C-alpha positions as CSV (number, residue, x, y, z in Angstrom):
1,M,0.0,-0.1,0.0
2,L,1.5,3.5,-1.0
3,A,2.1,6.0,1.8
4,G,-0.7,8.3,0.6
5,E,-3.4,5.6,0.5
6,L,-2.4,4.2,3.9
7,F,-2.5,7.8,5.2
8,G,-6.0,8.5,3.7
9,S,-7.2,5.2,5.1
10,I,-6.1,5.7,8.8
11,T,-7.1,9.3,8.9
12,R,-10.5,9.0,7.3
13,A,-12.3,9.1,10.6
14,V,-10.4,12.3,12.0
15,S,-12.7,15.3,12.2
16,E,-9.8,17.8,11.5
17,P,-8.5,18.1,8.0
18,M,-5.2,16.3,7.5
19,L,-2.5,16.1,4.8
20,L,0.5,14.1,3.9
21,V,2.8,16.3,1.9
22,G,6.3,16.0,0.3
23,L,8.8,18.8,0.7
24,S,8.4,19.5,-3.1
25,G,4.8,20.4,-2.4
26,E,3.2,17.3,-3.9
27,I,0.1,16.2,-1.9
28,L,0.7,12.5,-1.1
29,G,-2.4,12.0,0.8
30,R,-5.5,13.5,2.5
31,N,-8.4,12.7,4.6
32,A,-12.2,13.4,3.9
33,A,-12.2,16.4,6.2
34,M,-9.3,18.0,3.9
35,R,-11.4,17.3,0.9
36,R,-14.4,19.2,2.2
37,L,-12.1,22.0,3.3
38,C,-10.2,22.3,0.1
39,P,-11.4,20.1,-2.7
40,E,-8.4,21.0,-5.0
41,A,-6.1,19.6,-2.5
42,D,-6.2,16.2,-4.0
43,T,-3.6,13.6,-4.2
44,G,-1.0,14.5,-6.9
45,A,-1.7,18.3,-6.6
46,N,0.9,20.7,-5.6
47,L,0.5,22.6,-2.3
48,Y,2.4,25.6,-3.5
49,G,-0.3,26.2,-6.2
50,L,-3.1,26.0,-3.7
51,S,-1.5,28.6,-1.3
52,S,-2.3,32.2,-1.2
53,D,1.1,32.7,0.4
54,S,4.4,33.2,-1.4
55,P,6.0,29.9,-2.4
56,E,9.0,30.9,-0.2
57,R,6.8,31.3,3.0
58,T,5.1,28.1,2.2
59,G,8.4,26.2,1.6
60,D,9.7,27.7,4.9
61,T,6.7,26.3,6.7
62,L,7.1,22.8,5.3
63,R,10.8,22.8,5.9
64,R,10.1,23.8,9.6
65,W,7.8,20.9,10.0
66,A,9.9,18.3,8.2
67,G,12.6,19.2,10.6
68,S,10.4,18.6,13.7
69,G,10.1,15.2,15.4
70,E,6.9,16.4,17.4
71,P,3.9,18.5,16.1
72,M,4.9,22.1,15.7
73,A,2.4,24.9,15.3
74,G,2.2,26.7,12.2
75,V,-0.2,28.4,9.4
76,L,-1.2,27.3,6.0
77,C,-2.9,29.9,3.9
78,L,-5.1,28.1,1.5
79,V,-7.5,29.4,-1.2
80,D,-11.1,28.1,-0.4
81,P,-13.7,27.1,-2.9
82,D,-14.9,30.7,-3.5
83,G,-11.2,31.8,-4.3
84,R,-10.8,33.6,-1.0
85,P,-7.7,33.2,1.1
86,R,-8.2,31.3,4.2
87,R,-5.7,31.0,7.2
88,C,-5.5,27.5,8.7
89,P,-3.7,27.1,11.8
90,G,-2.5,23.8,12.5
91,F,0.5,21.4,13.6
92,G,2.9,19.6,11.4
93,S,5.8,17.3,11.9
94,R,7.9,14.9,9.7
95,A,6.2,11.7,8.6
96,A,9.3,9.4,9.3
97,W,7.2,6.4,8.4
98,A,6.3,7.6,4.9
99,D,8.5,6.0,2.2
100,A,7.8,8.6,-0.4
101,G,11.2,9.2,-2.1
102,E,11.5,12.6,-0.4
103,P,11.0,13.9,3.0
104,A,7.4,14.0,3.8
105,V,5.2,16.1,6.4
106,Q,1.9,15.1,8.1
107,I,-0.3,18.1,8.8
108,R,-3.3,18.4,11.0
109,L,-5.2,21.6,10.5
110,V,-7.7,23.2,12.7
111,P,-9.5,25.7,10.4
112,A,-12.4,26.3,12.8
113,F,-10.2,28.6,15.0
114,D,-9.9,30.9,11.9
115,R,-13.5,31.8,11.4
116,D,-13.5,34.7,13.7
117,A,-10.0,34.9,14.8
118,P,-8.6,38.5,15.3
119,D,-5.2,39.2,13.9
120,A,-4.3,40.9,17.2
121,P,-0.9,40.0,18.7
122,G,-1.2,36.8,20.7
123,A,-4.3,35.6,19.1
124,F,-2.5,32.7,17.5
125,G,-0.7,32.0,20.5
126,D,-3.9,31.3,22.3
127,Q,-5.0,29.2,19.4
128,E,-1.8,27.2,19.7
129,G,-2.2,26.6,23.2
130,R,-5.7,25.4,23.0
131,M,-4.6,23.0,20.0
132,R,-1.7,21.7,21.9
133,A,-3.8,21.0,24.9
134,R,-6.3,19.1,22.9
135,L,-3.7,17.0,21.3
136,E,-2.1,16.3,24.8
137,R,-5.5,15.3,26.3
138,E,-6.0,12.9,23.3
139,H,-2.6,11.3,23.9
140,E,-3.4,10.9,27.7
141,I,-6.7,9.2,27.0
142,A,-5.4,6.9,24.4
143,L,-2.1,6.0,26.4
144,G,-4.4,5.3,29.5
145,L,-6.7,3.0,27.4
146,Q,-3.8,1.3,25.8
147,R,-2.0,0.6,29.1
148,S,-5.1,-0.5,30.9
149,L,-5.4,-3.3,28.2
150,L,-1.8,-4.5,28.3
151,P,-1.3,-7.5,30.8
152,C,2.2,-7.9,32.5
153,R,1.6,-11.4,33.7
154,V,-0.8,-14.3,33.7
155,A,-1.9,-15.9,37.0
156,G,-1.6,-19.7,37.2
157,A,-0.2,-20.1,33.5
158,P,2.6,-22.7,33.1
159,L,5.1,-20.0,31.7
160,E,6.8,-17.0,32.6
161,V,5.9,-13.7,30.8
162,A,7.6,-10.6,30.6
163,A,6.1,-7.6,28.6
164,E,7.0,-3.9,28.0
165,Y,5.3,-1.1,26.0
166,V,7.0,2.3,25.0
167,P,5.0,4.9,23.0
168,T,6.9,6.8,20.3
169,A,9.2,9.5,21.6
170,Y,8.2,11.9,18.9
171,G,5.0,14.1,19.3
172,A,1.9,13.7,21.5
173,E,0.4,10.6,19.8
174,V,-0.1,7.0,20.9
175,G,-0.3,4.0,18.4
176,G,-2.0,0.7,18.2
177,D,0.5,-1.7,19.6
178,W,-1.1,-4.3,21.6
179,Y,-0.5,-7.7,23.1
180,D,-2.3,-10.3,25.3
181,V,-1.6,-13.6,27.1
182,F,-4.6,-15.7,28.3
183,A,-5.5,-19.3,29.2
184,I,-7.8,-20.8,26.6
185,P,-10.9,-22.2,28.3
186,A,-11.5,-25.9,28.4
187,S,-8.0,-26.7,27.7
188,D,-4.5,-26.5,29.3
189,R,-3.2,-24.2,26.4
190,I,-2.2,-20.6,26.7
191,G,-2.9,-18.0,23.9
192,L,-0.4,-15.4,23.1
193,V,-0.9,-12.5,20.7
194,I,0.9,-9.4,19.6
195,G,-0.3,-6.9,17.0
196,D,-0.2,-3.4,15.7
197,V,-3.0,-1.3,14.2
198,A,-1.8,1.1,11.4
199,G,-1.7,4.7,12.4
200,H,-1.4,6.7,15.6
201,G,-4.1,8.4,17.8
202,L,-7.2,7.7,20.0
203,P,-9.0,6.1,17.1
204,E,-6.1,3.5,16.5
205,A,-6.0,2.8,20.4
206,T,-9.8,2.2,20.3
207,V,-9.5,-0.2,17.5
208,M,-6.8,-2.1,19.4
209,S,-9.2,-2.5,22.3
210,Q,-11.9,-4.0,19.9
211,L,-9.3,-6.4,18.7
212,R,-8.2,-7.6,22.0
213,S,-11.8,-8.3,22.9
214,V,-12.8,-10.0,19.7
215,L,-9.7,-12.3,19.7
216,R,-10.6,-13.7,23.2
217,A,-14.2,-14.3,22.1
218,A,-12.9,-16.0,18.8
219,A,-10.7,-18.2,21.0
220,L,-13.7,-19.4,23.0
221,E,-15.5,-20.4,19.8
222,E,-12.7,-21.5,17.6
223,G,-10.8,-23.4,20.5
224,V,-6.9,-23.8,19.8
225,R,-6.8,-23.3,16.0
226,P,-4.7,-20.0,15.4
227,D,-5.7,-20.0,11.6
228,R,-9.4,-20.1,12.5
229,V,-9.0,-17.3,15.1
230,T,-7.1,-15.2,12.9
231,A,-9.6,-15.6,10.2
232,R,-12.4,-14.5,12.5
233,L,-10.5,-11.3,13.3
234,D,-9.7,-10.7,9.6
235,A,-13.6,-11.0,9.0
236,Y,-14.2,-8.6,11.9
237,V,-11.9,-6.0,10.5
238,D,-13.1,-6.4,6.9
239,T,-16.8,-6.2,7.9
240,Y,-16.9,-3.5,10.7
241,L,-13.6,-1.8,10.4
242,P,-13.2,-1.4,6.6
243,E,-11.0,1.7,7.0
244,N,-8.5,0.0,9.2
245,M,-5.6,-2.3,8.9
246,A,-3.7,-4.2,11.5
247,T,-1.0,-6.8,11.7
248,M,-1.0,-9.7,14.2
249,C,0.7,-12.8,15.3
250,Y,-1.3,-15.3,17.4
251,A,0.3,-18.4,19.1
252,V,-1.0,-21.1,21.2
253,Y,1.2,-23.1,23.6
254,D,0.4,-26.7,24.3
255,P,2.5,-27.7,27.4
256,G,1.3,-31.3,27.2
257,A,2.8,-31.8,23.6
258,D,5.7,-29.1,24.0
259,E,4.4,-27.5,20.9
260,L,3.8,-23.9,19.8
261,A,1.2,-23.3,16.9
262,Y,1.1,-20.1,15.4
263,A,-0.7,-17.9,12.7
264,N,0.9,-14.6,11.2
265,A,-1.3,-11.9,9.7
266,G,1.3,-9.5,8.1
267,H,3.4,-9.2,11.4
268,V,7.0,-9.1,11.8
269,P,8.0,-12.6,12.6
270,P,8.5,-13.7,16.3
271,M,12.0,-15.2,17.4
272,L,12.3,-18.3,19.2
273,L,15.2,-18.2,21.5
274,R,16.5,-21.7,22.4
275,G,17.8,-22.7,25.7
276,G,21.3,-23.3,24.1
277,G,21.4,-19.7,22.9
278,E,20.2,-20.2,19.3
279,C,17.8,-18.0,17.8
280,E,15.4,-19.2,15.1
281,R,13.1,-16.9,13.2
282,L,9.4,-18.0,13.0
283,E,8.4,-17.2,9.5
284,S,7.1,-20.5,8.0
285,V,3.8,-18.7,7.6
286,V,3.2,-15.2,7.0
287,D,-0.3,-14.1,5.5
288,P,-1.7,-10.8,4.6
289,P,-2.6,-8.2,7.2
290,L,-6.0,-8.2,8.9
291,G,-8.4,-6.4,6.7
292,C,-6.3,-7.1,3.5
293,S,-6.6,-10.8,2.9
294,L,-9.8,-10.5,0.6
295,G,-11.2,-13.6,1.8
296,G,-7.9,-15.6,1.5
297,E,-7.2,-18.4,3.9
298,H,-4.9,-18.1,7.0
299,R,-2.5,-20.9,7.9
300,T,-1.1,-22.4,11.0
301,A,2.6,-23.5,11.5
302,R,3.9,-25.7,14.4
303,V,7.3,-25.8,16.1
304,A,8.5,-27.9,19.0
305,V,9.5,-26.0,22.1
306,H,11.1,-27.3,25.3
307,P,11.9,-26.1,28.9
308,G,14.3,-23.2,28.7
309,D,13.2,-21.9,25.3
310,M,11.6,-18.4,24.9
311,L,9.2,-16.9,22.4
312,V,10.2,-13.3,21.6
313,C,7.4,-11.2,20.1
314,Y,7.7,-7.6,19.2
315,T,6.1,-4.8,17.0
316,D,7.8,-3.3,13.9
317,G,9.0,-0.2,15.8
318,V,11.6,-2.5,17.5
319,V,13.4,-3.4,14.2
320,E,12.5,-0.8,11.6
321,R,14.9,2.1,10.8
322,R,14.9,4.6,8.1
323,R,17.1,3.7,5.1
324,E,17.4,0.3,6.3
325,S,15.6,-2.8,5.0
326,L,13.3,-4.8,7.4
327,D,15.5,-7.9,6.9
328,T,18.5,-6.0,8.2
329,G,16.7,-5.1,11.4
330,L,15.5,-8.6,11.9
331,G,19.2,-9.8,11.5
332,R,20.4,-7.4,14.0
333,L,17.8,-8.5,16.6
334,S,18.5,-12.2,15.9
335,A,22.3,-11.5,16.4
336,L,21.4,-9.6,19.8
337,L,19.4,-12.7,21.1
338,T,22.0,-15.3,20.0
339,G,24.3,-16.3,22.8
340,F,22.4,-15.2,25.9
341,D,23.5,-16.9,29.0
342,A,20.6,-18.4,31.0
343,P,18.5,-15.2,30.7
344,T,15.0,-14.7,32.2
345,P,12.1,-13.4,30.1
346,K,12.4,-10.1,32.0
347,D,16.1,-10.0,31.0
348,V,15.4,-10.5,27.4
349,C,12.4,-8.0,27.3
350,T,14.5,-5.3,29.0
351,T,17.5,-5.9,26.7
352,V,15.4,-5.8,23.4
353,M,13.8,-2.5,24.7
354,A,17.2,-0.8,25.5
355,W,18.6,-1.9,22.3
356,S,15.8,-0.7,20.3
357,A,15.6,2.9,21.6
358,P,14.3,5.0,18.8
359,T,16.7,7.3,16.9
360,D,15.0,8.8,13.6
361,H,12.1,6.3,13.4
362,A,9.0,7.4,15.0
363,D,6.9,4.4,16.1
364,D,5.7,2.7,19.3
365,R,7.5,-0.4,20.5
366,A,6.0,-3.3,22.3
367,V,7.9,-6.7,23.5
368,L,6.4,-9.8,24.8
369,V,8.6,-12.5,25.9
370,A,7.4,-15.9,27.2
371,G,9.6,-18.6,28.8
372,F,8.5,-22.3,28.4
């Protein structure tokens, strides 16, 4: 999926106008609210031609935003459908996730403040304060919701679990990373899942909470079949959340058979750290993300596990870096895990989190480690 298509999909439900723009001025993506505000701001159009400001001033604004890792206040002056100039205060920051061939900026406008806004000194400062307070409040709500749904242990489970979640260091947003560990009813097996909803913000955190609940309900009905549980979630996203996309890896541990069965819907592959220090990448099955399979089947793979082995699950923010292939990041993580000397799940979780501390890649990070 192209960056603009993904941006339009994950911001469709956002009430404020949003744009994804390259430094050249090319509009890479927009949401429905932006289309209503400025119909000419379509994908492929050039922002410089839609602005009532000089190209130099518009370019300066884009460059400032592109150089900021967190939302920075600014103003775009656009021409409305009646040909009149319209000042649109908003926030912009670099879109580090967008592979657009040039630096890209994600912009969130708040044009409602402009309707009767005076040009008196300090007026925009008040608007900026209100906008930033709203973004920070949204962040607090989303982060609180997310943390309330992320367990750190499973009472009575025949395995030791360690988990950690760290939101992006950039901006005031939170993403859709999630994980869960639970006993599967009417069996002695344990379900483990990690996933990532595309996008950042309160809507994505809400989708994450839905998927967690639906997965537990699907495990009740579909038993211990990871492929069937994953197919149920895929159908849920396709039917009820058609504007969203998510990745997920769902595994079932059978302590009686010393076996791990798993299905992967577009997620980065888990690592199996053997008791002897070897590290295996679990990538026998990788199917399309939830909401993208178009009715295709999901598959289950199985691998033997033994006492002392550990399953290391994580989200893509742990291994992805700008200007680096995903396979390179996976290789670096595998090298990090190889050769551990009798670690605990907590040791592994803490080490991976410290190793993956973000630099130029703005994304949440979640790690789930289960010791068998």
